[in-house]
C-alpha positions in Angstrom: 109.5 128.8 38.2 106.2 127.2 37.2 104.1 128.3 34.2 101.1 130.4 34.7 97.9 128.4 35.3 96.1 127.4 32.1 99.2 127.6 29.9 101.1 124.6 28.5 104.0 123.6 30.7 107.5 124.2 29.4 108.0 120.6 28.5 109.8 120.4 25.1 109.6 117.1 23.4 112.8 115.2 23.9 114.0 111.9 22.4 113.2 108.8 24.3 115.5 106.3 25.9 117.1 103.8 23.4 116.0 100.3 24.0 119.6 99.1 24.4 119.9 101.4 27.4 117.1 99.7 29.3 118.0 97.1 32.0 118.3 93.7 30.2 115.7 91.9 32.2 113.2 94.7 31.8 113.9 95.1 28.1 113.4 91.4 27.6 110.0 91.4 29.3 108.8 94.6 27.5 109.8 93.2 24.1 108.2 89.8 24.9 104.9 91.6 25.8 105.1 93.8 22.7 105.5 90.7 20.5 102.5 89.1 22.1 100.4 92.2 21.7 101.5 92.6 18.1 100.3 89.0 17.4 97.0 89.6 19.2 96.1 93.0 18.1 97.8 93.5 14.7 96.9 96.9 13.3 94.8 97.7 16.4 98.1 98.2 18.4 98.8 101.9 17.8 101.6 102.6 20.2 103.4 101.1 23.2 105.7 102.9 25.6 107.9 101.8 28.5 108.3 104.4 31.3 108.7 104.8 35.0 111.5 104.2 37.4 112.9 101.1 35.5 113.7 103.3 32.5 115.4 106.0 34.6 119.0 105.7 33.4 120.0 108.3 36.1 118.9 105.9 38.8 120.9 102.9 40.1 119.5 99.5 39.2 116.5 98.6 41.4 113.5 96.3 41.3 110.2 97.9 40.2 107.0 97.3 38.4 107.3 97.7 34.6 105.2 100.8 33.8 103.8 100.3 30.4 101.3 102.4 28.3 99.5 100.9 25.4 97.4 102.9 22.9 94.7 100.9 20.9 92.8 101.8 17.8 89.5 100.5 19.2 88.0 98.9 22.3 88.9 95.2 22.4 86.1 92.7 22.8 85.9 90.6 25.9 87.8 87.7 24.5 90.6 90.0 23.3 90.8 91.7 26.6 91.1 88.4 28.3 93.8 87.3 25.9 95.8 90.5 26.7 95.6 89.8 30.4 96.7 86.2 29.9 99.6 87.3 27.8 100.7 89.7 30.5 100.5 87.1 33.1 102.4 84.6 31.1 105.3 86.9 30.4 105.3 88.0 34.1 105.4 84.3 35.3 108.0 83.3 32.8 110.4 86.2 33.3 109.7 87.0 37.0 108.4 90.6 36.5 105.4 92.6 37.6 103.4 94.8 35.3 101.8 98.2 35.8 100.2 98.4 32.4 97.6 100.8 31.1 95.6 100.4 27.9 93.7 103.4 26.5 92.2 104.3 23.1 94.5 106.4 20.9 91.6 108.8 20.2 91.2 109.4 24.0 94.9 110.0 24.4 94.8 113.1 22.2 92.7 114.9 24.8 93.8 116.7 28.0 91.1 114.8 29.8 92.3 111.8 31.8 91.5 108.8 29.5 89.4 105.9 30.7 90.9 102.4 30.6 90.2 100.7 27.3 88.0 98.0 28.9 87.9 98.4 32.7 84.7 100.3 33.3 85.1 103.1 35.9 89.0 103.2 35.7 90.6 106.4 34.6 94.2 107.5 34.4 94.6 109.9 37.4 98.2 110.6 36.5 97.6 111.6 32.9 99.2 115.1 33.0 102.2 113.8 34.9 102.6 110.9 32.5 102.5 113.2 29.5 105.1 115.5 31.1 107.4 112.6 31.6 107.0 111.2 28.1 107.5 114.6 26.4 110.7 115.1 28.5 112.1 111.9 27.1 111.5 109.7 30.1 110.2 106.7 28.1 111.3 104.1 25.6 109.3 103.5 22.4 108.4 99.9 22.0 106.0 100.2 19.1 104.4 102.9 16.9 104.7 106.7 17.0 106.5 108.8 19.6 104.5 110.3 22.4 104.9 113.8 20.9 102.9 112.7 17.9 99.9 111.6 19.9 99.7 113.5 23.2 99.6 117.2 24.1 101.8 119.0 26.6 100.0 119.4 29.9 99.1 122.8 31.4 100.6 123.7 34.7 97.2 123.7 36.4 96.7 120.1 35.3 100.1 119.1 36.8 99.4 121.1 40.0 96.1 119.2 40.5 97.7 115.8 40.0 100.7 116.6 42.2 98.2 117.6 44.9 96.4 114.3 44.5 99.7 112.5 44.7 100.4 114.2 48.0 97.0 113.2 49.3 97.7 109.6 48.3 100.8 109.7 50.5 98.9 111.4 53.4 96.4 108.5 53.2 99.1 106.0 54.0 100.2 108.1 56.9 96.7 108.4 58.3 96.2 104.7 57.9 99.5 103.8 59.6 101.1 102.2 56.5 104.7 102.7 57.5 106.4 99.6 56.2 109.7 100.2 54.4 108.2 100.2 50.9 105.5 102.7 51.8 107.8 104.9 53.8 110.5 104.9 51.1 107.8 105.7 48.5 106.4 108.5 50.7 109.8 110.2 51.3 111.0 110.0 47.7 107.7 110.8 46.1 107.4 113.7 48.6 110.8 114.9 47.4 109.6 114.6 43.8 106.5 116.7 44.7 108.7 119.4 46.3 111.0 119.4 43.2 108.0 119.9 41.0 106.8 122.9 43.1 110.2 124.5 43.3 111.3 124.0 39.7 108.0 123.7 37.7 109.1 120.3 36.4 107.6 117.0 37.3 109.9 115.0 35.0 112.2 113.5 37.5 112.5 110.0 38.9 112.1 109.1 42.5 115.8 108.2 42.9 116.9 111.5 41.3 114.4 113.4 43.4 116.0 111.9 46.5 119.4 113.2 45.4 117.9 116.6 44.7 116.3 116.7 48.1 119.6 115.9 49.8 121.1 118.9 48.1 118.2 121.4 48.7 116.3 120.4 51.8 117.4 121.2 55.4 119.8 118.9 57.2 116.9 117.9 59.5 115.8 115.5 56.8 119.1 114.2 55.4 119.2 111.0 57.5 115.7 110.0 56.4 116.4 110.9 52.8 119.6 108.9 52.8 117.8 105.9 54.3 115.1 106.2 51.7 117.6 106.3 48.8 119.5 103.3 50.2 116.3 101.3 50.6 115.2 102.3 47.1 118.5 101.0 45.7 118.1 97.7 47.6 120.9 98.3 50.1 119.2 99.3 53.4 121.4 100.0 56.3 121.0 98.9 60.0 118.3 101.0 61.5 116.9 102.3 58.2 113.6 100.5 58.6 112.9 102.0 62.0 114.1 105.5 60.9 111.9 105.5 57.8 108.8 104.5 59.8 109.5 107.2 62.4 110.2 110.0 59.8 107.5 109.2 57.2 104.8 111.1 59.0 106.8 114.2 59.9 108.3 114.4 56.4 105.0 114.2 54.7 103.7 116.9 57.0 106.7 119.0 56.0 105.9 118.5 52.3 102.3 119.6 53.0 103.5 122.8 54.7 105.4 123.6 51.5 102.5 122.6 49.1 99.4 124.5 49.8 96.0 123.1 49.1 94.4 124.3 45.8 91.6 126.9 46.2 88.9 124.2 45.6 90.2 122.0 48.4 89.1 122.4 52.0 92.2 122.8 54.2 90.5 121.4 57.2 89.1 118.3 55.4 90.7 114.8 55.3 92.5 114.1 52.1 90.4 112.8 49.2 91.4 109.3 48.2 89.3 109.0 45.0 91.3 107.8 42.0 93.7 105.6 43.9 
């Protein structure tokens, strides 16, 4: 069961993932970027954490962006920000990876309010509560500095509920706009499964791959073919007919998720989903 609104979620700080448990290629890239940032930023580099699907040791190996969170002591000047971007690009080019990296000020990370990007004006972390829940549940690897539990607070359930609702709206956007390619359809079905898991269990700390397995165990047989196709595609082993099946079932599955996840009181049920923040 989920916590009462306004109370901290029952996310107890857990140890992170040891670096030697990360996939070798991802670990090499993360450590290369860490070394570059240490040289560039010196003491202004407060903390750096790897997280996301690539760190999910309960998932089979799969290709994904390298989700990276970096906490800084102060806002970098324009030249330093440019050097950071160039360092990221150089590592990505050399090692054949793609980054999904966020930089925020350490002071801002202590608040429950979604922190702004350290130098990109107008950008704010719209998954702040969910990210904190994952880190505090041990779904991260510490690359530099203090552990997340030393710097961020546990999210309240109402924060998580709001972000989960926005995640569902993000998926609905792709359905409305007809984005049903295999990547988007797989993302929609597995992330929809993760959303249902969070509503049913009160925990958002689960990977997309594990959420697909959970959904196969807990959702009606009506959805098993699409779920199995999504899991196979996520693992890089799509079967014959999976692309067509995913495209066909993406919309109905997202509608099923919406039936199970009611709009919050401050959302108009007859309105189109809000895309802000994505």
